[in-house]
N, C-alpha and C positions, 0 to 999 in steps of 0.2 A: 467831366467825361473820363478823366483818368480813373476815377473810382468805379465807373461803370464798366470799363473795358479791362481793368487790371492796371498794375503798376506801369506808369509811363505809356499806357496803351499797348504794351507788349503782350499782355494776357498770357495764355498757356504757351504760346510760341517761344517766349523768352525764358521759359522755365526749363532748367536742366539740372539734374542732381550732379553737383560738382565732386562729390566724394561718396564713398560707400556709406549707406545708412543701415546699421545693423547688418542683416544678412543680404541686403539688396545691393546688387552690383550695377544695375542699369535701370534708369527711369527717366523718360523724357516724352515730349509730345511732338508728333509730326502732323502738319496740317493735311487734311484730306481735301479741303477746299479753301481757297484764299479769300481774303476779305474780312470785314468786321460786321457782325450782326448782333442783334439784341438777344438772340438765343443761340446756344451752342450744344453740340453733341460730342460725346467722347465714346469711341468704339474701342473695345478691348479684345484682341485676338487671343485664342486659347492655346495655340501651338504653331510652330513653323515647320515647313517641310521643303524639300527640294523642288525645283521647277517653278511652275506658275505661282505657287503659294509660298514662295521663299521670303516674302516681305510681310510686314505687319499691315500694310495698306491693302494688299491683294484681296483678302476676303470681302472687303467693303467697297469693291469697285462699282457695285450697283446701287449704293446708297443714293437717294435723291439729293440733288443739289439744292438743299434747303437749309438755311442757317449756316452758322460757323461750325465746321467739323474737324475733329482731330482723332488720331488713333494713338493709343498709349504704347510706347516702345518700352518693353520690360524684359529683363533676363533672357535675352535672345539666345545665349549659349545653351541654356538649359532647355528652352523650348524647342530648339533644333534637335537636341538629344532625344527629347520626348517624341518629336515627330518621326525621327528615324527609327526609334524603338517600336512605335505603333505600326509603321510601314513594314518593318521586319517581321513583326508578329503576324500580321495579316497575310503577307506574301508567302511566308515560309511554313505556317502551321495550320491556318484555319481553312478547312475544306468547305465546300458547299453544304455537305451533310452536317458538319459541325455547326455551321452558321444557323441552319434551320433548327437544330436541336437547342442551341443556345437561345434562339428567338423565343421558342416556346417556353423555355425555362424562365426567361425574364417575364414573359407575358403571364405566366402562372403565379408570379409573385413569390416563388420559392427559389431563392438564390442562396445555395449553401455550397460549401467547398466540395461535398461529395457529388454534386450534380454536374460538375464540370468535367469534360473529357480529360483523361490522364495526360494525353499529349499536350494539351493546352496548359495544364497545371505545371507540367515539366518545364515549359518554356516561360513560366511566369517571371523568372528572374530577368528576362530581357527587358521587360517593361516596368516591373514593380519598383525598381530603384529610381529611374528617372521620373516616374509618376509621383512617388513620394516626395522627391526633392522639389518638384514643381508645385505640389500641393502646399508644402510649407512656404515656399517663396511667394506663391500667389497670395497667401494670407498676409504676409508682410507687405507686399506691394499694395494690397488693398487698404491696409491701415495707413500707408504713406499717402496714397491717393486721397484718403479722407483728410489728412493734414493739409494737403495742397488746396482742396476745395474749401476747407474750413478757414484757411488764411485768405480766401478770396483772390487767389492768383488769377482767376477768370473774371474778376470784377464782380459787380453786383448783378449778374445775369443768371437766369435760370439755366440749369445744366441737365441734359438727358443722358443717360448711360445705357449702352447696349454692349453685350459681350456673349461669347459662346465658350463652352467648356471651361477651361481654367480662367479664361477672361471673364466669364460670368462669376466665377469664384472670387476673382479680384474685386468685382463690384459688390458682391455679397459681403465681403469683409470690410469694404469701404463703408457700406451702410451700417453694418454692425458697430463700427468704430464711431461713426457720426452719431449713432443712437446713444452713445455714452455721454455726449455733450448736449446739454439742454439748449444751447444756443445755435444748434445746427439745423433746426427745423426749417424746411423750405429751401435749403441749399440745392437739393436735387428735385427736378421737376418730374420726369418719367423714367422708368427703368424697364429694360427688356433683358431677361436672362434666358439663354438658350442652352439646353443640355447641361445645366449647372451641376457640377459635382459637389453639392453642398447639402446640408441637412434640410429636410423638408418639414420639420415640426412646426406646429402652430405657434408655439412660443417664440421660436427664432424669427419667423416671418412677421409676427405681430410687432416685434421691435423695429423692423425696417419701415413699417408704415408710419412710424412717428416722424421720420425725417424726409419722407418722400411726399411731395405736395400732390402729385398726380397719381398715375396708375403704375402698378408693378405687374409685369407680364412674365409668367413662367411657361416657356416653351419646352415641352418634354416629349420623349418618344418611349413608348412601352417596349419597343423592339430593339432598343440600344443595348445589345448584349455586351459590347466592349465596356461600357460604363458599369454595367452590372458585374462584369468580371473583375474590374478594378476595385469594386467595393465588395467583393465576394466574402471577405472575412467579417464584415460588420453589417451587411445588408439585412441580416435577420433581425437586428435590433435597431437599425437606422433607416429611416425613410429618405430616399435620395430624390431631390427635386427634379433632376433631369430624367427620371424614370416614371414619374407619376404626378398627378395633380396635387396641389397644396390644399389640404383639407382645413380650410379656415373660413369662417363667416365674415368676410370683408369684401365688399363689392369693388374695392380698388385693386384687389389681387385677382388677376385674370389668368386662368389656366388655358393654354392652347395645345391641343393634342397634335403633334407633328408626326405621328407614327406613319402616316401615308406618304410623307416626304422624306423622313429620316429613317433609314433602315439600319444604320450603324453610326457610330460616333463620328467617323470621318466625314459623314455627309453634312455635318454642321458647317464645314468649310467648303465642301464641293457644291453644296446646294444652297448656299447662302442667299443667292438672288431669289430663289423660289421661297425660301423660308421667310424672307423679309415681306414678301407679298402675303404669305399666309398669316402673318401676325399683324399685318396692317401698316407696316413701316413704309414710307414713300420710297420708291426706286426712281431711277432716272427716266424710265418710261411711264411711270405713274406719277405725273407731275401734280403740282398744286401746293397747298400750304402744308398741313402737318400730319403728324403721327396719329392715325385713327385706329383704335384698337377695337376688336369685337366686344360685344357686351359681356359682362362677367358671367361665368357659368354659375349655375345653382348647384350647391353640394348638399346632398341629402344622404345621411348615413353612409358616407364614404363614396357614394356614387356621384358621378358628374353628369349633369344634364345641360346640354347646350341650348340656350334660348332660341326661339324660332327665328328671330330677326336680329341682324346686326344693325348698326347705325345706317348702313347703306341699303338696308332692306334685303340682305342676302344672308343665308345661313353660313356659319363659319366653315362647315364641311364643304360647302360649295366653293368658298374662297380657296380652300386648300386644294380642291380638285382642279380649279382653274390654275392655281399656282404650279401644279405638277406639269401643266402643259407649256410652261414658260421655257424658253430656250436657255441653253447653258451660258453662263457669264463669260465674256471674252475679256481680254486684257483691257479693252477700252470702254466697253459698254455692256449693258444687260438688256436683252429683249424680253418683254413680258407681254402676255396676252392683252390685246387691245380692248377686250371686254371688261377688264378690271375697272372697278368704280374709281372715279376721280376723288382724290383726297386733298386735304387743304394744308398743312405744315407740321413741324415736330413738337407742337404743344397741344396737349389734350384740352378739349373744352371743359 
């Protein structure tokens, strides 16, 4: 039993980095749900801000109480700086007109420095530095997470990973690191990446499929102008997973268009309850067993066609429309449309 649940049964709860590892200052796990289960989920938050979302646990308040759940606490000082920078940028500089212009810029797929408003470019220094710092640290944290999973701190149990923004980047680098070790196959069960600021090339994502036993979900928004702005210097040469589908012929990689739910990058935190429903992750009001994902999209010459039916007999777009009707998450619970299909736990069939 000790080998199943981790050293002395402590699992991830008993793990805490006692000293700095490389550039990492903070790394530990906080339980989202108590108890011991045969399957566990690790949620990774992308940034921190003041008020309701000042903690790592807050964005995940609507996760269904299924299996053993943790959130990763990492580099809080830098994530708070980033959250403050994003809030300052949006509150002080971006008008409704600019938002509409940027939305169409991202939708057109032409994101170059010359297309951005001069007032926004002038304020780039507010966010560029904290963003770059967090980009680098998230990569290091992801590699350290890979070491933790590889050492079986969680025991010999399947692990599902879910994260948004820089949290998704942590997971991405975790999987890339695991892919370097031939003995890491099957350590991770399922993965959900939301608004991921990572490369979306076929080669990079093909590597991740080697270590993930189940499905890899890429939730993206074509209208996420802030993510496009942050990648403005390299987006002409680099495909960003959080802005577009992954063009790869692998049925285990599922692209979910969240454009109708996510109008800007901050919505990944504010609308998490709705997003979870849209990608099929169980919430507190959608009970049952596990993580049910829509069928894989079919990619033809760069186009994405959504199959007619999901496993529940509904189109993905219908699921998203229902998700938009869900009420906003409170501190204690999330209310979701009662018409949502019942789903069964966090392990894919």
